[in-house]
C-alpha positions as CSV (number, residue, x, y, z in Angstrom):
1,M,10.4,6.7,18.3
2,R,9.5,4.0,15.9
3,S,8.1,5.4,12.6
4,H,4.7,4.4,11.3
5,L,2.4,5.7,8.5
6,G,1.0,8.4,10.8
7,T,4.5,9.9,11.4
8,M,5.6,9.9,7.7
9,R,4.4,12.0,4.8
10,P,0.7,11.6,3.9
11,V,-0.3,8.8,1.5
12,Y,-3.5,8.6,-0.6
13,V,-5.5,6.2,-2.7
14,A,-6.1,8.1,-6.0
15,G,-7.4,5.5,-8.3
16,V,-9.1,2.1,-8.0
17,G,-10.1,-0.6,-10.5
18,M,-11.1,-4.2,-10.7
19,H,-11.8,-7.2,-12.9
20,P,-14.9,-8.8,-11.5
21,Y,-14.3,-11.9,-9.3
22,Q,-15.6,-15.0,-11.1
23,K,-15.5,-18.8,-11.2
24,P,-12.3,-20.3,-12.6
25,S,-12.2,-19.8,-16.4
26,G,-10.0,-19.8,-19.4
27,T,-9.3,-16.1,-19.1
28,P,-5.5,-15.5,-18.9
29,Y,-4.3,-13.8,-15.7
30,V,-2.8,-11.1,-17.9
31,Q,-6.2,-10.1,-19.1
32,L,-7.6,-10.1,-15.5
33,G,-4.7,-7.9,-14.2
34,L,-4.6,-5.4,-17.1
35,T,-8.4,-4.9,-16.8
36,A,-8.0,-3.8,-13.2
37,V,-4.8,-1.7,-13.7
38,R,-6.3,0.2,-16.7
39,A,-9.5,0.9,-14.7
40,A,-7.4,2.2,-11.7
41,L,-5.3,4.4,-14.0
42,A,-8.4,5.8,-15.7
43,D,-10.2,6.3,-12.3
44,G,-7.3,8.3,-10.9
45,A,-6.5,10.1,-14.1
46,V,-2.9,8.8,-13.8
47,G,-0.7,7.9,-16.7
48,W,1.2,4.6,-16.8
49,R,4.4,6.5,-17.2
50,D,3.7,8.3,-14.0
51,V,3.8,5.0,-12.0
52,E,7.2,4.5,-10.4
53,S,6.7,1.2,-8.6
54,V,4.5,-1.8,-8.7
55,Y,3.7,-4.4,-6.0
56,T,1.8,-7.4,-7.3
57,G,0.1,-9.6,-4.7
58,T,-0.4,-13.2,-5.9
59,A,-0.5,-16.5,-4.1
60,M,-0.9,-19.1,-6.9
61,L,0.4,-17.8,-10.2
62,G,4.1,-18.7,-9.7
63,M,7.3,-16.7,-10.3
64,A,7.6,-13.4,-12.1
65,A,4.0,-12.7,-12.8
66,S,4.3,-9.0,-13.2
67,R,6.4,-8.5,-16.4
68,P,4.3,-10.7,-18.8
69,M,1.3,-8.7,-17.7
70,L,2.5,-5.1,-17.4
71,K,4.7,-5.1,-20.5
72,H,1.5,-4.5,-22.5
73,L,1.2,-1.1,-20.9
74,G,4.7,-0.1,-22.0
75,A,8.3,-0.8,-21.0
76,T,9.0,2.2,-18.7
77,G,11.6,0.7,-16.3
78,V,9.1,0.7,-13.5
79,T,10.2,-1.2,-10.4
80,M,8.3,-4.5,-10.1
81,T,8.0,-6.6,-6.9
82,Q,5.9,-9.7,-6.4
83,V,4.4,-10.3,-3.0
84,E,3.1,-13.6,-1.6
85,N,1.5,-13.8,1.9
86,A,-1.3,-16.3,1.4
87,S,-4.7,-14.7,1.7
88,A,-3.0,-11.5,2.8
89,S,-0.9,-11.2,-0.3
90,G,-2.9,-8.2,-1.7
91,S,-3.0,-6.5,1.7
92,S,0.7,-6.9,2.0
93,A,1.3,-5.5,-1.5
94,F,-0.9,-2.5,-0.6
95,R,1.0,-1.9,2.6
96,L,4.4,-2.0,0.8
97,A,3.2,0.5,-1.8
98,C,2.0,2.8,1.0
99,L,5.2,2.6,2.9
100,E,7.3,3.3,-0.2
101,V,5.3,6.4,-1.0
102,A,5.2,7.5,2.6
103,A,9.0,7.2,2.8
104,G,9.5,9.4,-0.2
105,V,11.1,6.7,-2.4
106,S,8.2,7.1,-4.9
107,D,5.4,9.5,-5.5
108,V,3.1,7.1,-7.4
109,A,2.9,3.3,-6.7
110,L,0.6,0.6,-7.9
111,A,-0.7,-2.1,-5.6
112,L,-2.1,-4.9,-7.7
113,G,-3.7,-8.2,-6.8
114,V,-4.3,-10.9,-9.4
115,D,-4.7,-14.7,-9.2
116,K,-6.1,-17.8,-10.8
117,P,-6.7,-21.1,-8.9
118,A,-3.8,-23.6,-8.9
119,M,-2.6,-26.5,-6.9
120,V,0.0,-24.7,-4.8
121,L,0.9,-26.3,-1.5
122,P,1.9,-24.3,1.6
123,A,5.7,-24.2,2.1
124,A,5.1,-25.8,5.6
125,T,4.5,-29.1,3.8
126,Q,8.2,-29.0,2.9
127,S,9.5,-27.9,6.2
128,G,10.7,-31.3,7.3
129,V,8.5,-31.1,10.4
130,A,5.3,-33.2,10.3
131,E,2.0,-31.3,11.0
132,L,0.2,-33.8,13.3
133,S,-3.3,-32.3,12.6
134,A,-3.0,-31.5,8.9
135,S,-4.8,-34.6,7.7
136,R,-7.5,-34.3,10.4
137,V,-8.4,-30.6,10.7
138,A,-9.2,-28.8,7.4
139,P,-9.8,-25.0,7.5
140,V,-13.6,-25.5,7.4
141,T,-13.3,-27.9,10.4
142,H,-11.2,-25.4,12.3
143,F,-13.9,-22.7,11.9
144,A,-16.7,-25.2,12.5
145,L,-15.1,-25.9,15.9
146,L,-14.8,-22.2,16.6
147,A,-18.5,-21.8,15.6
148,D,-19.5,-24.5,18.1
149,E,-17.4,-22.9,20.8
150,Y,-19.0,-19.5,20.1
151,M,-22.5,-20.9,20.2
152,T,-21.9,-22.8,23.4
153,R,-20.2,-19.9,25.2
154,Y,-22.6,-17.1,24.2
155,G,-25.9,-18.9,23.4
156,A,-25.8,-17.9,19.7
157,T,-27.8,-20.0,17.3
158,A,-27.0,-21.6,13.9
159,E,-29.6,-19.3,12.4
160,Q,-27.7,-16.3,13.8
161,L,-24.4,-17.5,12.3
162,A,-26.2,-18.0,9.0
163,G,-27.4,-14.4,9.2
164,V,-23.9,-13.3,8.4
165,A,-24.1,-14.9,5.0
166,V,-27.6,-13.6,4.4
167,K,-26.4,-10.0,5.0
168,N,-23.3,-10.3,2.9
169,Y,-25.1,-11.9,0.0
170,S,-27.6,-9.1,0.0
171,N,-24.6,-6.7,-0.3
172,A,-22.9,-8.8,-3.0
173,A,-26.1,-8.8,-5.1
174,L,-25.6,-5.0,-5.5
175,N,-21.8,-5.3,-6.3
176,P,-21.1,-5.7,-10.1
177,N,-17.6,-7.1,-9.2
178,A,-18.9,-9.9,-6.9
179,Q,-18.7,-13.6,-7.8
180,R,-21.9,-14.6,-6.0
181,R,-24.3,-11.8,-7.2
182,K,-27.4,-13.3,-5.8
183,P,-29.3,-12.7,-2.5
184,Y,-30.0,-15.8,-0.4
185,S,-32.7,-16.2,2.3
186,L,-32.0,-17.7,5.7
187,D,-33.6,-21.0,4.5
188,D,-31.3,-21.0,1.4
189,V,-28.2,-20.6,3.5
190,L,-29.2,-23.3,6.0
191,A,-30.3,-25.7,3.2
192,G,-28.3,-28.8,2.3
193,P,-26.0,-31.0,4.4
194,P,-23.4,-29.1,6.4
195,I,-19.8,-29.1,5.1
196,S,-18.5,-29.3,8.7
197,G,-20.4,-28.7,12.0
198,V,-23.1,-26.1,11.5
199,L,-21.3,-24.5,8.5
200,T,-23.2,-25.1,5.2
201,R,-21.9,-24.5,1.7
202,L,-23.2,-20.9,1.6
203,Q,-21.3,-20.1,4.9
204,C,-18.0,-20.9,3.2
205,C,-16.4,-18.5,0.7
206,P,-15.9,-19.5,-3.0
207,I,-12.3,-19.5,-4.4
208,G,-12.2,-18.0,-7.9
209,E,-10.2,-15.6,-10.0
210,G,-10.0,-11.9,-10.6
211,A,-7.9,-8.8,-10.1
212,A,-8.0,-5.5,-8.1
213,A,-5.7,-2.5,-8.4
214,V,-5.1,0.7,-6.4
215,I,-3.0,3.7,-7.3
216,V,-1.2,5.1,-4.2
217,V,0.1,8.7,-4.3
218,S,1.8,11.4,-2.3
219,E,0.5,15.0,-1.9
220,D,3.3,16.1,-4.2
221,A,1.9,13.8,-6.9
222,I,-1.6,15.1,-6.4
223,E,-0.4,18.6,-7.0
224,R,2.1,17.8,-9.8
225,L,-0.2,15.6,-11.8
226,G,-3.3,17.8,-11.2
227,L,-5.3,14.9,-9.6
228,D,-8.7,15.5,-8.1
229,A,-7.9,15.9,-4.4
230,A,-11.5,15.5,-3.4
231,R,-11.5,11.9,-4.6
232,C,-8.2,11.0,-3.0
233,I,-8.7,8.9,0.2
234,R,-6.0,9.1,2.9
235,V,-4.4,6.0,4.3
236,L,-4.3,6.7,8.1
237,A,-2.7,3.4,9.3
238,S,-1.1,0.3,7.9
239,V,-0.3,-2.5,10.4
240,Q,0.7,-6.1,9.9
241,R,1.5,-8.6,12.6
242,S,2.0,-12.4,13.0
243,E,0.6,-14.7,15.7
244,E,1.9,-15.0,19.2
245,L,1.0,-17.4,22.0
246,Y,-2.5,-16.8,23.3
247,G,-3.1,-19.7,25.7
248,T,-6.5,-21.2,25.3
249,K,-7.9,-18.2,23.3
250,S,-8.6,-18.4,19.6
251,F,-5.4,-17.1,17.8
252,D,-7.6,-15.9,14.9
253,A,-9.5,-13.4,17.1
254,E,-6.5,-12.5,19.3
255,L,-4.2,-11.8,16.3
256,T,-7.0,-9.6,14.9
257,R,-7.4,-7.9,18.3
258,A,-3.7,-7.0,18.6
259,T,-3.3,-5.8,15.0
260,T,-6.5,-3.7,15.1
261,A,-5.5,-2.1,18.4
262,Q,-2.1,-1.1,16.9
263,A,-3.9,0.4,13.9
264,Y,-6.2,2.4,16.2
265,A,-3.2,3.7,18.1
266,E,-1.3,4.7,15.0
267,S,-4.3,6.4,13.4
268,G,-5.4,8.2,16.6
269,L,-8.8,6.7,16.2
270,G,-10.9,4.1,18.0
271,P,-13.8,1.7,17.4
272,A,-16.4,4.5,17.7
273,D,-14.9,6.3,14.8
274,I,-15.2,3.4,12.3
275,D,-18.1,3.7,9.8
276,L,-17.5,0.6,7.7
277,V,-15.3,-2.5,7.7
278,E,-14.2,-5.0,5.1
279,L,-13.1,-8.1,7.0
280,H,-12.0,-11.7,6.4
281,D,-15.2,-13.7,6.4
282,A,-14.0,-16.9,4.7
283,F,-16.5,-18.6,7.0
284,S,-19.5,-17.0,8.6
285,V,-18.4,-17.3,12.2
286,E,-15.3,-15.2,11.5
287,E,-17.3,-12.0,11.1
288,L,-18.8,-12.4,14.6
289,Q,-15.4,-13.1,16.1
290,Y,-13.6,-10.3,14.4
291,V,-16.1,-7.4,15.0
292,E,-15.9,-8.3,18.7
293,A,-12.0,-8.4,18.5
294,M,-12.1,-5.0,16.8
295,G,-14.1,-3.5,19.7
296,L,-17.1,-2.9,17.4
297,A,-19.3,-5.1,19.6
298,D,-19.0,-6.4,23.2
299,E,-17.9,-10.0,23.6
300,G,-20.7,-12.4,22.9
301,T,-23.1,-9.7,21.5
302,A,-22.2,-9.7,17.8
303,A,-24.8,-12.3,16.8
304,T,-27.6,-10.3,18.4
305,E,-26.3,-7.0,17.0
306,L,-26.1,-8.5,13.6
307,A,-29.8,-9.6,13.8
308,D,-30.7,-6.1,15.0
309,G,-29.1,-4.6,11.8
310,A,-26.1,-3.0,13.5
311,F,-23.7,-4.2,10.8
312,S,-26.0,-3.7,7.8
313,R,-25.8,-0.7,5.4
314,G,-27.3,2.2,7.3
315,G,-26.5,0.5,10.6
316,R,-24.1,1.6,13.3
317,V,-21.1,0.2,11.3
318,A,-21.5,-1.4,7.9
319,V,-19.6,-4.7,7.6
320,N,-18.6,-6.1,4.2
321,T,-20.7,-3.8,2.0
322,S,-18.9,-5.5,-0.9
323,G,-20.4,-8.8,0.0
324,G,-17.2,-9.9,1.8
325,L,-15.3,-13.1,0.9
326,L,-18.6,-15.0,1.2
327,G,-20.4,-12.9,-1.4
328,A,-17.8,-11.0,-3.4
329,G,-15.5,-14.1,-3.5
330,H,-12.0,-14.9,-2.4
331,P,-9.5,-15.1,-5.3
332,I,-6.7,-14.9,-2.8
333,G,-4.2,-12.5,-4.3
334,P,-6.7,-9.7,-5.2
335,T,-8.9,-10.0,-2.1
336,G,-7.0,-7.5,0.2
337,V,-6.7,-5.0,-2.6
338,G,-10.3,-5.4,-3.5
339,Q,-11.2,-4.4,0.1
340,I,-9.3,-1.1,-0.4
341,V,-11.2,-0.6,-3.6
342,E,-14.6,-1.0,-1.8
343,I,-13.6,1.2,1.1
344,A,-12.3,4.0,-1.2
345,T,-15.5,3.8,-3.3
346,Q,-17.7,4.0,-0.1
347,L,-15.7,6.9,1.3
348,R,-16.1,8.8,-2.0
349,D,-19.8,8.2,-1.8
350,E,-19.7,6.4,-5.1
351,A,-21.1,3.0,-4.2
352,G,-24.6,3.5,-5.6
353,E,-27.2,1.2,-4.2
354,R,-24.9,-0.4,-1.7
355,Q,-23.7,3.0,-0.3
356,H,-23.4,3.2,3.5
357,P,-24.6,6.8,4.3
358,G,-22.2,9.2,5.9
359,A,-19.1,6.9,5.6
360,R,-15.9,8.8,6.5
361,I,-13.6,6.2,8.1
362,G,-13.1,2.6,6.9
363,L,-11.1,-0.3,8.1
364,A,-9.8,-3.2,6.0
365,H,-8.8,-6.5,7.7
366,M,-7.2,-9.7,6.2
367,V,-5.6,-12.7,7.7
368,G,-3.2,-15.0,5.8
369,L,-3.1,-18.7,6.5
370,G,-3.9,-17.9,10.1
371,A,-0.3,-16.7,10.8
372,V,-0.5,-13.1,9.7
373,C,-3.0,-10.2,9.9
374,A,-3.1,-6.9,8.0
375,V,-5.2,-3.9,9.0
376,H,-5.5,-0.6,7.2
377,V,-7.5,2.4,8.2
378,L,-8.6,4.9,5.6
379,G,-10.4,8.3,5.9
380,R,-11.8,11.1,3.8
């Protein structure tokens, strides 16, 4: 039988930390990353010398970003690996840290995401094969077309799509690590000329900078280091897939559907068990598509359920309590790790004003350049 996280030794998130996401600035990436790592070490009561392995998720910094940053914590001989997987870089770094600890190679691993904006072109531009639509269909246009299709098929309105942003900005306003810490009304979100189709500026996520860090540990480490087991959150599933052929269906939603289904199977849970979700909402329509693909709403009903409060804090399943990519921001490398930080904070009941009551099971979802999807399930 193929092994997966549920068949290996248990893995836990013991410490979390962040440098707030922010607009591009002159702050060195080293300062961003160290702020998050030091916060995670302090949160988990773990010493730097106890960390045996580091996976650094980054999409834009360039080669060998880990050593110039982590050397300031001390030269301990720790294993360093840099992970690039577009927007899923941080999620992939977290997955690798979990698998290493689950396999017994390490007892304590650090998953770190850090990035600063830079002009880095996708490798596909150097593949030698021309992309016929590259100069015609930007990402925002792709999702604007999906938004138009969704509205046409299910009768959703532009106001309902904008409601995704209104909800997520209300959450971000309570998140001290969010880039857009301001609530916006429906009129605010709909104001101004659309960027593409019905998608306005506030329905498109900001690209900024920041860092997020998570300490992943085994049960042996919890006992040996005397960690607070009550604050350690178990990682129940870690799944990553790439796209297949889906006919006329949206590959974004179908890839999410397949990846989430596998995560449910490996964790022994289902949609009814999920209390909160952090998902990839780079554009507002994505949230509606993905909650349906995850089985959290029936096809075509997400817009109505959103309007009824099903995905708000205190609702049936809270979606993007951090503010999501729209509100918290999308610094690329850190984003997936930041989702784990938010879920762990919620499951510990430590989220303060943005706490979703009774949260016990959380799901994190990220896609990377459309081609890959990562889903993690965590539980108290």
